[in-house]
Wavefront OBJ file of the C-alpha trace (Angstrom):
o trace
v -13.991 -49.342 24.352
v -10.835 -50.216 22.441
v -7.747 -48.125 23.124
v -6.557 -47.179 19.622
v -3.149 -46.258 21.031
v -2.374 -49.726 22.395
v 0.906 -51.159 21.125
v 0.840 -54.552 19.411
v 0.876 -57.405 21.988
v 1.023 -54.966 24.933
v -0.193 -56.459 28.223
v -3.104 -54.316 29.504
v -2.521 -52.368 32.729
v -5.612 -54.021 34.224
v -4.019 -57.439 33.752
v -0.714 -56.362 35.313
v -2.497 -54.705 38.259
v -3.840 -58.113 39.342
v -0.370 -59.002 40.633
v 1.407 -57.499 43.613
v 5.125 -58.159 43.436
v 7.580 -55.696 44.971
v 10.381 -57.517 43.143
v 9.113 -56.742 39.635
v 8.782 -53.261 38.125
v 6.242 -54.519 35.577
v 3.623 -54.789 38.341
v 4.127 -51.217 39.595
v 0.796 -49.417 39.247
v 0.281 -46.180 37.311
v 0.293 -43.286 39.789
v 3.001 -44.835 41.998
v 5.333 -42.163 43.393
v 8.887 -42.535 44.626
v 11.678 -40.323 45.832
v 14.775 -39.955 43.648
v 17.676 -37.511 43.834
v 15.951 -35.366 46.465
v 12.718 -35.059 44.445
v 9.713 -37.175 43.593
v 8.654 -38.864 40.379
v 5.312 -40.402 39.448
v 4.749 -43.311 37.074
v 2.360 -41.923 34.442
v 2.485 -44.700 31.833
v 4.108 -48.019 31.025
v 4.216 -50.419 28.095
v 4.818 -54.035 29.035
v 5.193 -56.920 26.587
v 5.017 -60.685 27.161
v 8.340 -61.930 28.440
v 10.582 -64.647 26.962
v 9.256 -64.664 23.407
v 10.801 -62.865 20.441
v 8.296 -60.607 18.640
v 10.364 -60.867 15.444
v 10.567 -64.639 14.941
v 8.478 -66.130 17.766
v 11.419 -67.984 19.321
v 11.488 -68.700 23.043
v 15.299 -68.799 22.980
v 15.852 -65.416 24.608
v 18.646 -64.052 26.764
v 16.148 -63.378 29.574
v 14.838 -66.970 29.594
v 18.328 -68.496 29.545
v 19.528 -66.314 32.411
v 16.409 -67.077 34.480
v 16.853 -70.805 33.879
v 20.458 -70.554 35.091
v 19.131 -69.164 38.385
v 20.197 -65.509 38.002
v 17.188 -63.252 38.534
v 19.150 -60.035 39.038
v 21.168 -59.792 35.811
v 18.410 -60.951 33.466
v 18.015 -57.808 31.354
v 19.945 -57.722 28.066
v 20.114 -53.925 27.994
v 18.538 -51.020 29.859
v 18.369 -47.404 28.721
v 17.366 -44.324 30.631
v 16.480 -40.930 29.170
v 16.160 -38.030 31.586
v 14.764 -34.567 30.953
v 13.867 -31.658 33.227
v 10.233 -32.874 33.213
v 10.685 -36.600 33.618
v 12.402 -39.879 33.080
v 11.918 -42.719 30.586
v 13.307 -46.146 31.395
v 13.447 -49.007 28.865
v 14.412 -52.677 29.191
v 15.410 -54.826 26.224
v 15.833 -58.552 25.622
v 17.784 -60.364 22.892
v 16.761 -63.308 20.692
v 19.352 -66.061 20.501
v 17.832 -67.377 17.258
v 17.317 -64.334 15.005
v 19.903 -62.210 16.870
v 17.658 -59.159 17.257
v 17.064 -56.928 20.235
v 13.530 -56.072 21.325
v 11.767 -53.906 23.894
v 10.153 -55.734 26.826
v 9.321 -52.866 29.214
v 9.022 -49.072 28.982
v 8.251 -46.762 31.930
v 7.422 -43.060 31.743
v 7.961 -41.102 34.957
v 6.956 -37.477 35.505
v 8.938 -35.274 37.861
v 6.727 -33.538 40.385
v 6.791 -29.775 40.655
v 9.081 -28.498 43.424
v 7.173 -27.942 46.632
v 4.903 -30.926 45.891
v 5.547 -34.051 47.934
v 4.081 -37.392 48.923
l 1 2 3 4 5 6 7 8 9 10 11 12 13 14 15 16 17 18 19 20 21 22 23 24 25 26 27 28 29 30 31 32 33 34 35 36 37 38 39 40 41 42 43 44 45 46 47 48 49 50 51 52 53 54 55 56 57 58 59 60 61 62 63 64 65 66 67 68 69 70 71 72 73 74 75 76 77 78 79 80 81 82 83 84 85 86 87 88 89 90 91 92 93 94 95 96 97 98 99 100 101 102 103 104 105 106 107 108 109 110 111 112 113 114 115 116 117 118 119 120
């Protein structure tokens, strides 16, 4: 069955779930729960795109690639945004193309806050 809601070029969750890397958020499985600010949140969805290629022009000259090649694996995100609401949290990571000079989404995570009294 084809998921009609799949974003263009999105990496399927099943493909990402084949990897187990505690150092990369993109391999965190749906349903994962963690404690934040005295409460718990659960990952309910994510949208992950192929890394190091611009979806606008196809260039591989991205900020992320250049930073990785320089050896820095901590500061390799061009921009990150977080939107918080009483019911959850959305976290987005962006990269930047050094050729066409456009920003683009590489990862999006949707976290749901658990009801008070519920814990893991």
